[in-house]
Each structure stands twice: as C-alpha cells, then as structure tokens.
C-alpha positions in Angstrom: -17.5 14.0 12.7 -15.7 13.4 15.9 -13.0 11.0 14.9 -11.2 11.3 18.3 -14.2 10.1 20.2 -15.1 7.0 18.1 -12.2 4.8 16.9 -14.5 3.1 14.3 -15.2 6.5 12.8 -11.5 7.5 12.7 -10.5 4.1 11.2 -13.5 4.4 8.7 -12.4 7.8 7.6 -8.8 6.6 6.9 -10.1 3.7 4.8 -12.7 5.9 3.1 -9.9 8.4 2.1 -7.6 5.6 0.9 -10.3 4.0 -1.3 -12.2 7.1 -2.6 -9.4 9.7 -2.4 -9.1 12.9 -0.3 -10.8 15.2 -2.8 -14.0 13.1 -2.9 -14.2 12.7 0.9 -13.4 16.4 1.4 -16.3 17.4 -0.9 -18.6 15.0 1.0 -17.6 16.5 4.3 -18.0 20.1 3.0 -21.6 19.3 1.9 -22.5 17.7 5.3 -25.3 19.5 7.1 -26.7 18.9 10.6 -29.4 16.8 8.8 -27.0 14.6 6.8 -24.3 14.3 9.5 -25.8 11.2 11.1 -25.8 9.4 7.7 -22.2 10.5 7.0 -21.1 9.1 10.4 -23.1 5.9 9.7 -21.5 5.2 6.3 -18.0 6.2 7.5 -18.1 3.9 10.5 -20.3 1.0 9.2 -19.3 0.8 5.5 -15.7 2.0 5.7 -14.8 1.2 9.3 -16.5 -2.2 9.5 -17.2 -3.7 6.1 -14.4 -2.4 3.9 -11.9 -3.1 6.7 -12.7 -6.7 7.2 -9.9 -9.1 6.3 -11.9 -11.7 4.3 -11.7 -9.8 1.0 -9.1 -7.4 -0.4 -10.1 -4.0 -1.5 -9.7 -4.9 -5.2 -12.3 -7.7 -4.8 -14.6 -5.4 -2.8 -14.4 -2.9 -5.6 -15.4 -5.5 -8.2 -18.3 -6.7 -6.1 -19.4 -3.1 -5.5 -19.5 -2.2 -9.2 -21.6 -5.3 -9.9 -24.1 -4.5 -7.1 -24.3 -0.8 -8.1 -25.0 -1.8 -11.7 -27.7 -4.3 -10.6 -29.3 -1.6 -8.4 -29.2 0.9 -11.2 -27.3 3.2 -8.9 -25.7 5.2 -11.7 -25.0 8.2 -9.5 -22.7 6.0 -7.4 -20.9 4.2 -10.2 -18.4 6.9 -11.2 -17.2 7.2 -7.6 -16.7 3.5 -7.4 -15.0 3.2 -10.8 -12.4 5.7 -9.5 -12.1 3.6 -6.3 -11.7 0.4 -8.4 -9.0 2.0 -10.4 -7.3 3.2 -7.2 -7.6 -0.4 -5.9 -5.8 -1.9 -8.9 -8.8 -2.9 -11.1 -8.0 -2.2 -14.7 -10.3 -0.6 -17.2 -10.4 -3.9 -19.1 -11.5 -5.7 -15.9 -14.1 -3.0 -15.2 -15.5 -3.7 -18.6 -15.7 -7.4 -17.9 -17.4 -6.8 -14.6 -20.0 -4.6 -16.2 -20.5 -7.0 -19.1 -20.8 -10.0 -16.8 -23.3 -8.1 -14.6 -25.3 -7.1 -17.6 -26.3 -10.7 -18.3 -27.8 -11.0 -14.8 -28.9 -7.5 -14.0 -30.2 -6.6 -17.5 -28.9 -4.8 -20.5 -30.3 -1.4 -19.6 -28.5 -1.5 -16.3 -25.3 -2.6 -18.0 -25.7 0.2 -20.6 -26.1 2.8 -18.0 -23.1 1.5 -16.0 -20.9 1.4 -19.1 -21.7 5.0 -19.9 -20.9 6.2 -16.4 -17.7 4.1 -16.2 -16.6 5.3 -19.7 -16.7 9.0 -18.5 -14.5 8.2 -15.5 -12.0 6.0 -17.5 -11.7 8.7 -20.2 -11.1 11.4 -17.6 -8.6 9.2 -15.7 -6.8 8.3 -18.9 -6.6 11.9 -20.0 -5.2 12.8 -16.6 -2.6 10.0 -16.8 -1.6 11.0 -20.3 -0.9 14.6 -19.1 1.4 13.5 -16.2 
C-alpha cells in the first residue's frame, strides 16, 4: 500500500493502527496478496481514512455502533477484532455486555448469543493479559 502517494491511505493507516493495534494491522498486511490488495486499500482509505476519521462521533461511540451492527449481521469473525478495538477506545467490558444485550432484543437471541461468546473470549484474554502486567 503506497501511503506516500495517497494521503487518505496514509491517514487511514494511522487511524486503523490506533483503533485496531499494530499487531492486528501488521498481520493483515502480511496476509495481503495482489488479489486482496485493492480491498485492503479500500477499507484503509474508506473505512479508516474517511468514516472512522469524521468528527461527528468519537471513536468510543463508533466502536459501540460497530459492535451492534456486527452482532446484527452475524459477523462473528469480525466481533473479536472490534471488541479489542472497543476496549482500546475506552468501552468497558460491562458496557460491551450492555451493547450486546441491547442488540440481542432487536437482532435476535442467536445473534446475541454468538456475539457474547466471541466477546467473552477476547475479554477473558485481555483480562488475563492485564492481570499479568
């Protein structure tokens, strides 16, 4: 990804790293192939450079909305990454529980159940890590 050539891409990469963490972004970049490179550039510049960078909502609020939407969409593979991001953005484990509970009423209990399971794994891992520091 040519960050120097596209300021949106460079800005998006900075925001993506701040929200998701360097380790996650580095893994995504390492897995990028010529086939997936256009998608990586698209999400970096559009999602992170444009949407997550807008001034209308803070990152904490964006994380709450994202968790609710991912739960509704049954996007369980994306939930752990965004639980970590929410924790990085100041959302507490108790608040994540409330977000998922609230979303379960509107998105359905199976969606909420899957989201709780994915979130619990991340919260347990993050808590274990914090306890070891």
